[in-house]
C-alpha positions in Angstrom: 0.0 -0.1 0.0 1.4 3.4 -1.0 1.0 6.3 1.5 1.8 9.9 1.0 2.0 12.4 3.8 1.5 16.2 3.2 2.5 18.9 5.7 2.9 22.7 5.3 6.5 22.8 6.7 9.1 21.0 8.7 10.0 23.4 11.4 11.0 22.1 14.9 7.6 21.6 16.4 5.1 19.1 17.9 3.2 18.4 14.7 6.3 18.1 12.6 8.0 15.8 15.1 4.8 13.7 15.3 4.8 13.3 11.4 8.4 12.2 11.2 8.0 9.8 14.0 4.9 8.4 12.4 6.7 8.0 9.1 9.7 6.3 10.7 7.4 3.8 12.4 5.2 3.2 9.3 8.3 2.5 7.2 8.9 -0.5 9.5 5.5 -2.0 8.7 5.4 -4.6 6.0 3.8 -3.8 2.7 4.0 0.1 3.0 5.7 2.5 0.7 5.9 5.9 2.4 6.4 9.4 0.8 6.3 12.9 2.2 5.5 16.3 0.6 6.2 19.5 2.3 6.4 23.2 1.7 9.8 24.9 2.3 11.0 25.3 5.9 12.0 28.9 6.9 12.1 31.0 10.0 13.9 31.0 13.3 12.2 27.9 14.7 14.7 25.5 13.3 14.3 22.8 10.7 13.6 19.1 10.7 14.0 19.0 6.9 17.5 17.5 7.0 16.2 14.5 8.8 13.5 13.8 6.2 15.9 14.6 3.3 18.3 12.0 4.6 15.9 9.2 3.7 16.3 8.5 0.0 13.2 9.0 -2.0 11.0 10.2 0.9 10.7 13.9 0.7 9.5 16.3 -2.1 9.5 20.1 -1.4 6.7 22.1 -3.0 8.2 25.6 -2.9 4.8 27.3 -3.3 3.2 25.5 -0.3 3.5 28.2 2.3 1.8 28.8 5.6 0.2 32.3 4.9 -2.7 32.5 2.7 -1.4 33.5 -0.9 -3.9 33.0 -3.7 -1.4 32.6 -6.5 1.1 30.3 -4.5 -1.9 28.3 -3.2 -3.2 27.8 -6.7 0.3 26.6 -8.0 0.8 24.4 -4.9 -2.6 22.7 -5.4 -1.7 21.9 -9.0 1.9 20.7 -8.1 0.5 18.4 -5.3 -2.1 17.0 -7.7 0.6 16.3 -10.3 2.8 14.7 -7.6 -0.1 12.4 -6.4 -0.9 11.4 -9.9 2.8 10.3 -10.2 3.0 8.6 -7.0 -0.4 7.0 -7.2 -0.9 6.6 -3.4 -3.7 4.4 -2.1 -3.8 6.7 1.0 -3.0 10.4 1.6 -2.5 11.5 5.1 -2.5 15.4 5.5 -1.2 17.5 8.5 -1.7 21.1 9.5 -4.1 23.7 8.2 -2.8 24.8 4.8 -1.5 21.4 3.8 -4.6 19.8 5.1 -6.8 21.9 2.8 -4.8 21.9 -0.3 -3.7 18.3 0.1 -7.1 16.9 0.5 -8.3 19.0 -2.6 -5.3 17.6 -4.6 -5.9 14.1 -3.4 -9.5 14.2 -4.4 -8.7 15.6 -7.9 -6.0 12.9 -8.3 -8.4 10.1 -7.5 -6.8 8.9 -4.2 -9.0 6.2 -2.7 -8.4 7.0 1.0 -7.9 10.5 2.5 -7.1 11.1 6.1 -6.5 14.5 7.8 -4.6 14.8 11.0 -5.7 17.7 13.3 -2.7 18.7 15.4 -4.4 22.0 16.3 -7.4 23.9 15.1 -7.2 25.9 11.9 -10.0 28.1 12.9 -11.1 30.0 16.2 -11.0 33.3 18.0 -7.2 33.4 17.9 -7.4 35.0 14.4 -9.4 37.7 12.8 -13.0 37.2 11.8 -12.4 36.9 8.0 -9.6 34.4 8.4 -11.7 32.4 10.9 -14.6 32.4 8.5 -12.4 31.3 5.5 -10.7 28.5 7.3 -14.0 27.2 8.9 -15.6 27.2 5.3 -12.6 25.5 3.9 -12.5 22.8 6.6 -16.3 22.2 6.0 -15.7 21.8 2.3 -12.7 19.5 2.6 -14.4 17.4 5.2 -16.7 16.2 2.4 -13.8 14.5 0.8 -12.2 13.2 3.9 -12.6 9.6 5.0 -11.2 9.9 8.5 -9.7 12.4 11.0 -7.0 11.8 13.5 -7.0 14.2 16.5 -4.1 14.7 19.0 -6.7 15.5 21.6 -10.4 14.8 22.1 -11.0 18.5 22.4 -10.3 18.7 18.6 -13.0 16.3 17.9 -15.5 18.3 20.0 -14.5 21.6 18.4 -14.8 20.3 14.8 -18.1 18.5 15.4 -19.5 21.6 17.0 -18.5 23.5 13.9 -20.5 20.9 11.7 -17.4 19.2 10.3 -17.7 15.5 9.8 -19.5 12.9 12.0 -18.5 11.3 15.3 -17.5 8.0 13.8 -15.0 9.8 11.5 -12.8 10.8 14.4 -10.1 8.8 16.2 -8.0 10.4 19.1 -4.3 9.4 18.9 -2.0 11.0 21.4 1.2 12.3 19.9 3.9 9.8 20.8 7.5 10.4 21.3 10.7 8.6 22.4 9.9 8.0 26.1 13.3 6.7 27.3 15.3 9.9 27.2 12.6 11.7 29.3 12.0 8.8 31.6 15.8 8.8 32.3 16.2 12.5 32.4 18.5 13.6 35.3 19.2 16.9 37.0 22.6 17.5 35.3 24.7 19.9 37.5 27.0 20.7 34.6 24.0 21.8 32.4 22.7 24.0 35.2 26.1 25.6 35.6 26.3 26.2 31.9 23.1 28.1 32.0 23.9 30.1 35.1 21.7 28.0 37.5 22.8 26.6 40.9 21.5 23.7 42.8 19.2 25.9 45.0 17.4 27.5 42.1 13.7 26.5 41.5 13.6 26.1 37.8 10.3 26.8 36.0 10.6 25.5 32.4 8.8 26.4 29.2 9.4 24.5 25.9 8.2 25.8 22.6 8.5 28.3 19.8 8.7 32.0 20.9 5.7 32.8 18.9 2.2 34.4 19.2 -0.4 32.5 21.3 2.4 30.4 23.0 2.0 32.4 26.3 5.6 33.4 26.9 4.6 37.0 27.9 2.0 35.6 30.4 4.5 33.4 32.0 7.0 36.1 32.3 4.3 38.2 34.1 3.4 35.3 36.4 7.0 34.8 37.2 7.6 38.3 38.1 4.8 38.0 40.7 6.4 35.2 42.6 9.9 36.6 42.9 9.2 38.6 46.2 8.2 35.2 48.0 10.4 32.8 45.9 13.6 34.7 45.1 15.3 31.4 44.3 13.0 30.9 41.3 14.4 31.1 37.7 12.5 30.8 34.4 14.1 28.7 31.6 12.8 29.2 28.0 13.8 26.3 25.7 13.3 27.3 22.1 13.5 30.3 19.9 11.1 32.2 17.6 10.0 35.4 15.9 9.0 37.0 19.3 12.1 36.5 21.2 13.1 40.2 21.0 9.7 41.2 22.3 9.9 38.8 25.2 13.5 40.0 26.0 12.3 43.6 26.1 9.5 42.6 28.5 12.1 40.9 30.7 14.2 44.0 30.7 11.1 46.2 31.5 10.2 44.0 34.5 13.8 44.1 35.8 14.2 40.3 35.5 17.6 40.3 33.8 19.6 37.3 35.0 16.5 35.5 36.2 15.1 34.5 32.8 17.3 32.2 30.7 16.9 31.8 27.0 18.5 28.7 25.5 17.8 29.6 21.9 17.2 26.6 19.5 17.8 23.2 21.2 18.0 20.1 18.9 15.1 17.8 19.7 17.5 15.2 21.0 18.6 17.6 23.7 15.2 18.6 25.0 15.1 15.7 27.6 18.4 16.9 29.1 16.9 20.3 29.6 13.7 19.0 31.0 15.9 17.1 33.5 17.0 20.3 35.2 13.5 21.7 35.6 11.5 21.5 38.7 8.2 22.0 37.0 6.9 23.0 33.5 4.5 25.9 32.9 2.8 26.0 29.5 0.4 29.0 29.3 -0.4 28.5 25.6 -3.7 30.0 24.2 -4.1 27.5 21.3 -2.9 23.9 20.7 -4.5 20.5 20.5 -2.2 19.0 23.1 1.3 20.3 23.5 4.0 17.7 23.4 5.8 19.6 26.1 3.3 18.5 28.7 3.7 14.8 28.3 7.4 15.2 27.9 7.8 16.9 31.2 5.5 14.4 32.9 7.6 11.5 31.5 10.5 13.1 33.4 8.5 13.3 36.5 8.0 17.0 36.4 4.6 18.4 37.4 2.9 20.8 34.9 0.9 24.0 35.0 -1.2 24.9 31.9 -3.9 27.1 30.7 -7.1 25.3 30.1 -6.7 25.4 26.4 -8.1 22.8 23.9 -6.9 19.4 25.1 -4.7 20.4 28.0 -7.1 18.8 30.5 -6.5 15.4 28.9 -3.1 15.2 30.4 -2.8 18.1 32.9 -5.1 16.3 35.3 -6.1 18.7 38.1 -4.2 17.9 41.3 -3.1 14.6 39.8 -0.4 15.5 37.3 -0.5 19.3 37.7 -2.8 22.3 37.7 -5.1 23.8 35.1 -5.4 27.6 35.1 -8.2 29.6 33.4 -6.6 31.1 30.3 -5.2 34.5 30.9 -5.3 34.3 34.7 -1.6 35.1 35.4 -2.4 35.5 39.1 -3.6 32.1 39.5 -0.6 30.7 37.6 1.6 32.6 40.0 -0.1 31.1 43.1 0.3 27.6 41.7 4.0 28.2 40.9 4.5 29.4 44.5 2.7 26.3 45.8 5.0 24.0 43.7 8.1 26.0 44.7 7.3 25.5 48.4 6.3 21.9 48.4 8.8 19.3 47.1 6.5 16.5 48.2 3.7 17.7 46.1 6.0 18.0 43.1 7.2 14.4 43.6 3.6 13.1 43.9 2.3 14.9 40.8 5.3 14.0 38.7 5.1 10.3 39.7 1.4 10.2 38.7 2.2 12.0 35.5 5.1 9.6 34.6 2.9 6.6 34.9 0.1 8.1 32.8 2.5 9.1 30.0 4.3 5.7 30.0 0.9 4.0 29.1 -0.3 6.5 26.5 2.5 8.3 24.7 4.9 5.7 23.2 5.7 6.0 19.5 4.9 2.4 19.0 1.3 2.9 20.3 0.8 6.0 18.1 2.1 4.2 15.0 0.1 1.1 15.7 -3.1 3.0 16.2 -2.7 4.9 12.9 -1.7 1.8 11.1 -4.8 -0.1 12.2 -7.1 2.6 10.9 -5.1 2.6 7.6 -5.8 -1.1 7.3 -9.4 -0.8 8.1 -10.1 2.0 5.7 -8.0 0.3 2.9 -10.0 -3.0 3.4 -13.3 -1.1 3.1 -12.0 0.2 -0.3 -10.7 -3.2 -1.4 -7.1 -2.2 -1.1 -4.5 -4.9 -0.1 -1.9 -3.8 2.3 
């Protein structure tokens, strides 16, 4: 069975790491031939493109497949994708992300692909964008849903959101948590050398944040909450792992709040080094406004670190209140500060929440489970179309 994945870009991010992990696992399954099409990878977030390009025959770059809406480029990308799919003749197309999800499904239908799956890593519509963009993406999702055989969702919240918008039917959705290599996080240790390298000593209470420094990721809210706790927890430090377009803006906020030396920016960290950085954290705070389910949350829990998160989308499916961490009403930096202070002052609570979180992640977030769950749906849909795997 031939399968083509389509994604908008291969920056360092959860959806992209999920896609490459899925492809890596599927390539080990018997009877599957896997291809990947992506737009160009640009920007300060870093690139996973070399990892995909290193697999002979896997990756095709479509230069016009770009993230912003661009009518001319979108038109060209649609035709190039259709041409590529006619050449590859896949039995199944599996799309990822908003732009590639729409153009990829349109191209797959025009190319006569028998089975079309769309993977919802995060919503492409909602109040995080302007009314016109929201209307346009909602309309596009409704239209392309008519040519979609099945949806994968990284969180059940995405199923509820899309069904509420009139997109698809309940039986068309399968929740599949975004798996990752658990062992590096399960074995993550508090590395004194890394702490010293980052200007941290053994007495510092380290609040971590992993993610692109980008709009809606909540970096400014976390800086604000962090500033509130320092009078009572002067040993606290804030560690930002990642980089992005808004770094200068966040650095300016840090200076304006007189937090120099107390907020550490690592810059880009290769995916293989993330676990080492999680190991030196005492907790993780993820005050994002929009995501299906951030990979940073289960990664921190796998390392035994409690989490604090805004109650966005699917956060409550892993940030279990008073079991693995604490959910905060979105935008309430005061509540976030109170929970951070609680964790800073109670090592026993941190250990309890982290232990429960580690057990939960171990049973739900392995790459093997993620790949097997997707593969089983592939086989079911293929059999319904008379396709032999």
